[in-house]
GUSE-961502 format. One record per atom (N, C-alpha, C, O): atom name; residue number from 1; x, y negated, z negated. Coordinates in steps of 0.2 Angstrom, whole numbers, m for minus. Layout:
REM GUSE-961502
  atom   nr     px     py     pz
    CA  NUM      X      Y      Z
...
//
This chain:
REM GUSE-961502
  atom   nr     px     py     pz
     N    1    m50    m64     47
    CA    1    m44    m61     44
     C    1    m45    m58     37
     O    1    m49    m62     33
     N    2    m43    m52     35
    CA    2    m44    m49     29
     C    2    m38    m51     24
     O    2    m32    m49     26
     N    3    m39    m54     18
    CA    3    m34    m55     14
     C    3    m35    m51      8
     O    3    m40    m49      5
     N    4    m29    m48      5
    CA    4    m29    m44     m1
     C    4    m29    m49     m7
     O    4    m26    m54     m7
     N    5    m33    m47    m12
    CA    5    m34    m50    m18
     C    5    m27    m50    m22
     O    5    m25    m44    m24
     N    6    m23    m55    m22
    CA    6    m17    m55    m24
     C    6    m16    m54    m32
     O    6    m11    m52    m35
     N    7    m22    m54    m35
    CA    7    m22    m53    m43
     C    7    m22    m45    m44
     O    7    m22    m43    m50
     N    8    m23    m41    m39
    CA    8    m24    m34    m40
     C    8    m20    m30    m35
     O    8    m23    m26    m32
     N    9    m14    m31    m34
    CA    9    m10    m27    m29
     C    9     m9    m20    m31
     O    9     m9    m16    m27
     N   10     m9    m19    m38
    CA   10     m9    m12    m40
     C   10    m15     m8    m38
     O   10    m15     m2    m37
     N   11    m21    m11    m37
    CA   11    m27     m8    m35
     C   11    m26     m6    m28
     O   11    m28      0    m26
     N   12    m23    m10    m24
    CA   12    m22     m8    m17
     C   12    m17     m2    m16
     O   12    m18      2    m12
     N   13    m12     m2    m20
    CA   13     m7      3    m20
     C   13    m11     10    m23
     O   13    m10     15    m20
     N   14    m15      9    m28
    CA   14    m18     15    m30
     C   14    m23     18    m25
     O   14    m23     24    m24
     N   15    m26     14    m21
    CA   15    m30     16    m15
     C   15    m26     19    m10
     O   15    m29     23     m6
     N   16    m20     17     m9
    CA   16    m15     19     m4
     C   16    m12     26     m6
     O   16     m9     29     m1
     N   17    m13     29    m12
    CA   17     m9     35    m14
     C   17    m12     41     m9
     O   17    m18     41     m8
     N   18     m8     44     m6
    CA   18     m9     50     m2
     C   18     m9     47      6
     O   18     m9     51     10
     N   19     m9     41      7
    CA   19     m8     38     13
     C   19     m1     36     15
     O   19      3     36     11
     N   20      0     35     22
    CA   20      6     33     24
     C   20      7     26     23
     O   20      3     22     25
     N   21     13     24     20
    CA   21     15     17     19
     C   21     22     15     22
     O   21     26     20     23
     N   22     23      9     24
    CA   22     29      7     26
     C   22     32      2     21
     O   22     29     m3     19
     N   23     38      4     19
    CA   23     41      0     14
     C   23     48     m3     17
     O   23     52      0     19
     N   24     48    m10     16
    CA   24     54    m14     19
     C   24     58    m15     13
     O   24     56    m17      7
     N   25     65    m14     13
    CA   25     69    m15      8
     C   25     74    m20      9
     O   25     74    m23     15
     N   26     77    m23      4
    CA   26     82    m28      5
     C   26     88    m27     10
     O   26     90    m32     13
     N   27     90    m21     10
    CA   27     96    m20     14
     C   27     94    m18     22
     O   27     98    m14     25
     N   28     89    m22     24
    CA   28     87    m21     31
     C   28     85    m14     33
     O   28     86    m12     39
     N   29     83    m10     28
    CA   29     81     m4     29
     C   29     73     m3     28
     O   29     70     m7     25
     N   30     70      2     31
    CA   30     63      3     30
     C   30     62     10     29
     O   30     66     15     31
     N   31     57     12     25
    CA   31     56     19     23
     C   31     48     20     25
     O   31     44     16     22
     N   32     47     25     29
    CA   32     39     26     30
     C   32     38     33     27
     O   32     42     38     29
     N   33     33     34     23
    CA   33     31     40     20
     C   33     25     40     17
     O   33     21     35     17
     N   34     23     46     14
    CA   34     16     46     11
     C   34     17     44      3
     O   34     22     47      0
     N   35     14     39      1
    CA   35     14     37     m6
     C   35     11     42    m11
     O   35      6     44    m10
     N   36     16     44    m15
    CA   36     14     49    m20
     C   36     12     46    m27
     O   36      8     48    m30
     N   37     16     41    m28
    CA   37     14     37    m35
     C   37     19     31    m35
     O   37     23     30    m31
     N   38     17     27    m40
    CA   38     21     21    m42
     C   38     20     19    m49
     O   38     16     22    m53
     N   39     24     14    m52
    CA   39     23     12    m58
     C   39     23      4    m58
     O   39     23      1    m53
     N   40     23      1    m64
    CA   40     22     m6    m65
     C   40     28    m10    m62
     O   40     27    m16    m61
     N   41     33     m7    m61
    CA   41     39    m10    m59
     C   41     40     m9    m51
     O   41     44    m12    m48
     N   42     34     m6    m48
    CA   42     34     m5    m41
     C   42     39      0    m39
     O   42     41      0    m33
     N   43     42      4    m43
    CA   43     46     10    m41
     C   43     41     15    m38
     O   43     35     16    m40
     N   44     43     17    m32
    CA   44     38     21    m28
     C   44     41     28    m27
     O   44     47     29    m27
     N   45     36     33    m27
    CA   45     38     40    m25
     C   45     35     41    m18
     O   45     29     41    m17
     N   46     39     43    m13
    CA   46     37     44     m6
     C   46     39     51     m4
     O   46     44     53     m6
     N   47     34     54     m1
    CA   47     35     61      2
     C   47     35     61      9
     O   47     32     56     12
     N   48     38     66     13
    CA   48     38     67     20
     C   48     40     60     23
     O   48     37     57     27
     N   49     46     57     20
    CA   49     48     51     22
     C   49     53     50     28
     O   49     57     55     28
     N   50     54     45     31
    CA   50     59     43     36
     C   50     62     37     34
     O   50     58     32     33
     N   51     69     37     34
    CA   51     72     31     32
     C   51     75     28     39
     O   51     78     31     43
     N   52     73     22     40
    CA   52     75     18     46
     C   52     79     12     45
     O   52     78      8     41
     N   53     85     12     49
    CA   53     90      7     48
     C   53     93      5     55
     O   53     91      8     60
     N   54     97      1     55
    CA   54    101     m2     61
     C   54    108      0     60
     O   54    111     m2     55
     N   55    111      3     65
    CA   55    118      4     65
     C   55    122     m3     67
     O   55    120     m5     72
     N   56    126     m5     62
    CA   56    129    m12     63
     C   56    133    m12     69
     O   56    134    m17     72
     N   57    136     m7     71
    CA   57    141     m6     77
     C   57    138     m6     84
     O   57    140    m10     88
     N   58    132     m3     84
    CA   58    129     m2     91
     C   58    122     m6     91
     O   58    119     m6     96
     N   59    120     m8     85
    CA   59    114    m11     85
     C   59    108     m7     87
     O   59    103    m10     89
     N   60    108      0     86
    CA   60    103      4     88
     C   60    100      6     81
     O   60    103      7     76
     N   61     93      8     82
    CA   61     89     11     76
     C   61     91     18     74
     O   61     92     22     79
     N   62     92     19     68
    CA   62     94     26     65
     C   62     88     28     61
     O   62     85     24     57
     N   63     86     34     62
    CA   63     81     37     58
     C   63     83     44     55
     O   63     86     48     58
     N   64     83     44     48
    CA   64     85     50     44
     C   64     79     52     40
     O   64     75     49     37
     N   65     78     59     41
    CA   65     72     62     38
     C   65     74     63     30
     O   65     79     66     29
     N   66     69     61     26
    CA   66     70     62     19
     C   66     63     66     16
     O   66     58     64     18
     N   67     64     71     13
    CA   67     58     75     10
     C   67     55     71      5
     O   67     49     69      6
     N   68     58     69     m1
    CA   68     55     66     m6
     C   68     60     60     m8
     O   68     66     62     m9
     N   69     58     54    m10
    CA   69     63     49    m12
     C   69     59     45    m17
     O   69     53     43    m17
     N   70     63     42    m22
    CA   70     61     38    m27
     C   70     64     31    m25
     O   70     70     30    m25
     N   71     60     26    m23
    CA   71     63     19    m21
     C   71     62     15    m27
     O   71     57     14    m30
     N   72     68     12    m30
    CA   72     68      7    m35
     C   72     64      1    m33
     O   72     66     m2    m28
     N   73     60     m1    m37
    CA   73     56     m7    m36
     C   73     60    m14    m35
     O   73     57    m18    m31
     N   74     66    m14    m38
    CA   74     70    m20    m37
     C   74     72    m21    m29
     O   74     74    m27    m27
     N   75     72    m16    m25
    CA   75     74    m16    m18
     C   75     69    m17    m14
     O   75     70    m18     m8
     N   76     62    m17    m16
    CA   76     57    m17    m12
     C   76     55    m25    m10
     O   76     55    m29    m14
     N   77     54    m26     m4
    CA   77     52    m33     m1
     C   77     45    m33      1
     O   77     41    m37     m1
     N   78     43    m28      5
    CA   78     36    m27      7
     C   78     34    m20      7
     O   78     37    m16      8
     N   79     27    m19      5
    CA   79     24    m13      5
     C   79     18    m14     10
     O   79     14    m18      8
     N   80     18    m10     15
    CA   80     12    m11     20
     C   80      8     m5     19
     O   80     10      1     20
     N   81      1     m6     17
    CA   81     m3      0     16
     C   81     m5      3     22
     O   81     m4      1     28
     N   82     m8      9     22
    CA   82    m10     13     28
     C   82    m15      9     32
     O   82    m19      6     29
     N   83    m15     10     38
    CA   83    m20      7     42
     C   83    m27     10     40
     O   83    m28     16     38
     N   84    m32      5     39
    CA   84    m39      7     37
     C   84    m40      8     30
     O   84    m45     10     27
     N   85    m34      6     26
    CA   85    m35      6     19
     C   85    m40      1     16
     O   85    m40     m5     19
     N   86    m44      3     12
    CA   86    m49     m2      9
     C   86    m45     m8      6
     O   86    m41     m7      3
     N   87    m47    m14      8
    CA   87    m44    m20      6
     C   87    m50    m25      3
     O   87    m55    m25      5
     N   88    m48    m29     m1
    CA   88    m52    m34     m4
     C   88    m51    m41     m1
     O   88    m45    m43      1
     N   89    m56    m45      1
    CA   89    m55    m52      3
     C   89    m54    m56     m3
     O   89    m58    m55     m8
     N   90    m49    m61     m3
    CA   90    m48    m65     m8
     C   90    m54    m70    m10
     O   90    m54    m72    m16
     N   91    m58    m70     m6
    CA   91    m64    m75     m7
     C   91    m70    m71    m10
     O   91    m75    m74    m11
     N   92    m69    m64    m11
    CA   92    m74    m60    m14
     C   92    m80    m58     m9
     O   92    m85    m56    m12
     N   93    m78    m58     m3
    CA   93    m83    m56      2
     C   93    m83    m48      3
     O   93    m86    m45      7
//
């Protein structure tokens, strides 16, 4: 199992710039898009993004295309880096 070095999450985000990330938000929504940038508050800029949510009436998944979006860091629960992104092992291997 590969573990990300928790003391350097911004390094992982920096290496993820230009790659596709999946961002899970507090309001049961997810945004998948290409990471363009971020700041120390984890505010994110995503391009070519899709916002995914669930229709509460029908319980079906809804997908809305968004060209560019700024996600406020306060709403972010999880940021999943692109597959194959270089990661650090927490044990230094």
